[in-house]
C-alpha positions as protocol buffer text, in pm:
chain_id: "A"
residue {
  index: 1
  type: MET
  ca { x: -2695 y: 1634 z: 807 }
}
residue {
  index: 2
  type: LYS
  ca { x: -2693 y: 1467 z: 469 }
}
residue {
  index: 3
  type: LEU
  ca { x: -2386 y: 1660 z: 359 }
}
residue {
  index: 4
  type: LYS
  ca { x: -2202 y: 1557 z: 674 }
}
residue {
  index: 5
  type: THR
  ca { x: -2277 y: 1186 z: 624 }
}
residue {
  index: 6
  type: LEU
  ca { x: -2160 y: 1211 z: 262 }
}
residue {
  index: 7
  type: LEU
  ca { x: -1833 y: 1368 z: 372 }
}
residue {
  index: 8
  type: VAL
  ca { x: -1781 y: 1101 z: 636 }
}
residue {
  index: 9
  type: LYS
  ca { x: -1846 y: 828 z: 380 }
}
residue {
  index: 10
  type: ARG
  ca { x: -1598 y: 987 z: 142 }
}
residue {
  index: 11
  type: LEU
  ca { x: -1334 y: 1015 z: 413 }
}
residue {
  index: 12
  type: LYS
  ca { x: -1378 y: 651 z: 510 }
}
residue {
  index: 13
  type: LYS
  ca { x: -1346 y: 548 z: 146 }
}
residue {
  index: 14
  type: SER
  ca { x: -1026 y: 746 z: 96 }
}
residue {
  index: 15
  type: LEU
  ca { x: -881 y: 602 z: 418 }
}
residue {
  index: 16
  type: LYS
  ca { x: -953 y: 250 z: 294 }
}
residue {
  index: 17
  type: LEU
  ca { x: -784 y: 329 z: -36 }
}
residue {
  index: 18
  type: LYS
  ca { x: -484 y: 476 z: 145 }
}
residue {
  index: 19
  type: THR
  ca { x: -439 y: 168 z: 363 }
}
residue {
  index: 20
  type: LEU
  ca { x: -468 y: -59 z: 59 }
}
residue {
  index: 21
  type: PHE
  ca { x: -208 y: 153 z: -123 }
}
residue {
  index: 22
  type: CYS
  ca { x: 30 y: 137 z: 175 }
}
residue {
  index: 23
  type: LYS
  ca { x: -7 y: -241 z: 194 }
}
residue {
  index: 24
  type: LYS
  ca { x: 72 y: -269 z: -178 }
}
residue {
  index: 25
  type: LEU
  ca { x: 379 y: -49 z: -140 }
}
residue {
  index: 26
  type: LYS
  ca { x: 508 y: -259 z: 150 }
}
residue {
  index: 27
  type: ARG
  ca { x: 455 y: -578 z: -49 }
}
residue {
  index: 28
  type: ILE
  ca { x: 639 y: -432 z: -350 }
}
residue {
  index: 29
  type: ARG
  ca { x: 930 y: -329 z: -126 }
}
residue {
  index: 30
  type: LYS
  ca { x: 948 y: -681 z: 21 }
}
residue {
  index: 31
  type: ILE
  ca { x: 953 y: -836 z: -325 }
}
residue {
  index: 32
  type: LYS
  ca { x: 1223 y: -592 z: -440 }
}
residue {
  index: 33
  type: ALA
  ca { x: 1435 y: -673 z: -135 }
}
residue {
  index: 34
  type: LEU
  ca { x: 1399 y: -1047 z: -201 }
}
residue {
  index: 35
  type: LEU
  ca { x: 1495 y: -1001 z: -565 }
}
residue {
  index: 36
  type: ALA
  ca { x: 1799 y: -793 z: -466 }
}
residue {
  index: 37
  type: LYS
  ca { x: 1914 y: -1069 z: -228 }
}
residue {
  index: 38
  type: LYS
  ca { x: 1875 y: -1334 z: -499 }
}
residue {
  index: 39
  type: ILE
  ca { x: 2072 y: -1125 z: -748 }
}
residue {
  index: 40
  type: LYS
  ca { x: 2349 y: -1072 z: -492 }
}
residue {
  index: 41
  type: ARG
  ca { x: 2369 y: -1447 z: -430 }
}
residue {
  index: 42
  type: LEU
  ca { x: 2394 y: -1515 z: -801 }
}
residue {
  index: 43
  type: LYS
  ca { x: 2674 y: -1259 z: -836 }
}
residue {
  index: 44
  type: ASP
  ca { x: 2870 y: -1410 z: -544 }
}
């Protein structure tokens, strides 16, 4: 039983980390897109 609970805890932790990582990636992509738009406007 103890081993099972440890595994579950570990899985939950890794899931949390994964979701955080995905959120960060999305935010970085948004920022990159905004920067690209600004650069295009400056070039035009």
